[in-house]
C-alpha positions in Angstrom: -65.0 -285.4 3.9 -66.8 -282.8 6.0 -66.7 -279.0 5.7 -66.7 -277.4 9.3 -68.6 -274.3 10.8 -68.6 -273.2 14.5 -71.0 -275.8 15.9 -72.2 -277.3 12.4 -70.8 -280.0 10.6 -71.7 -280.0 6.7 -71.2 -282.9 4.3 -69.2 -281.8 1.6 -70.3 -282.2 -2.0 -67.4 -284.5 -3.0 -68.6 -287.4 -5.4 -70.0 -290.3 -3.0 -71.3 -293.4 -4.0 -73.4 -295.1 -1.3 -74.0 -298.9 -0.9 -76.5 -299.2 -3.7 -74.1 -297.6 -6.1 -76.2 -294.7 -7.4 -75.0 -291.3 -7.3 -76.8 -288.8 -5.1 -77.5 -285.9 -7.2 -76.0 -282.3 -6.4 -79.5 -280.8 -5.5 -80.4 -283.7 -2.9 -77.2 -283.0 -1.4 -77.9 -279.3 -0.9 -81.3 -279.6 0.4 -79.3 -281.8 3.5 -76.9 -278.8 4.2 -78.3 -276.1 6.3 -77.8 -272.5 4.8 -75.2 -270.6 6.7 -73.7 -267.3 5.9 -69.9 -267.1 4.6 -68.3 -265.5 7.3 -64.4 -264.6 6.6 -61.9 -265.3 9.2 -59.8 -262.4 10.3 -57.0 -263.5 7.9 -58.9 -263.1 5.1 -59.5 -259.7 5.6 -55.7 -259.1 6.3 -55.2 -261.0 2.8 -57.6 -258.3 1.2 -55.7 -255.1 3.0 -52.5 -256.6 1.9 -53.6 -257.1 -1.9 -54.6 -253.4 -1.6 -51.6 -252.1 -0.3 -49.5 -254.0 -3.3 -51.9 -252.8 -5.8 -51.9 -249.1 -4.4 -48.8 -248.0 -2.8 -50.4 -245.0 -1.6 -52.7 -246.9 0.8 -49.8 -248.6 2.4 -50.0 -246.8 5.6 -53.8 -246.9 5.9 -53.8 -250.5 5.2 -50.9 -251.4 7.7 -53.0 -249.5 10.6 -56.0 -251.6 9.4 -53.9 -254.5 10.0 -52.0 -253.7 12.8 -55.3 -252.8 15.1 -56.8 -256.2 15.0 -53.2 -258.1 15.0 -53.3 -257.0 18.9 -56.2 -258.7 19.3 -56.2 -262.5 20.8 -56.9 -265.3 18.2 -55.0 -264.0 14.8 -52.7 -266.3 13.1 -49.9 -264.1 12.7 -48.0 -266.8 10.9 -50.5 -267.1 8.1 -50.7 -263.4 7.7 -46.8 -263.2 7.6 -47.3 -266.0 4.9 -49.3 -263.9 2.8 -47.2 -260.8 2.9 -44.3 -263.0 1.9 -46.4 -264.2 -1.0 -47.3 -260.9 -1.9 -43.7 -260.0 -1.7 -44.1 -257.2 0.8 -42.7 -259.2 3.6 -40.8 -256.1 4.6 -44.2 -254.4 5.5 -45.0 -257.1 7.6 -41.9 -256.6 9.6 -42.8 -252.9 10.4 -46.0 -254.0 11.6 -44.1 -256.9 13.9 -42.1 -254.0 15.3 -45.1 -252.0 16.5 -46.8 -255.4 18.0 
């Protein structure tokens, strides 16, 4: 299994038995992986905003505006964002945002 980053393939750290039958220690696997910064996808940022909205209803309009602006940009997976609204039980807020799109 491979983890994928833009332009880079990184071997996963799942247990792997090479033909010799000896396990490869994790420290050796880490040495083989290039160091990459963890960059959240735009949908991850929306999830944080949805959670903040649910935890503090007073922030609802601010968070909705913060989600609406980038949703208008190309490349956002609106279906995934909708699923997160549904999981958090605030699907009606997504419907309000969708009307503004």
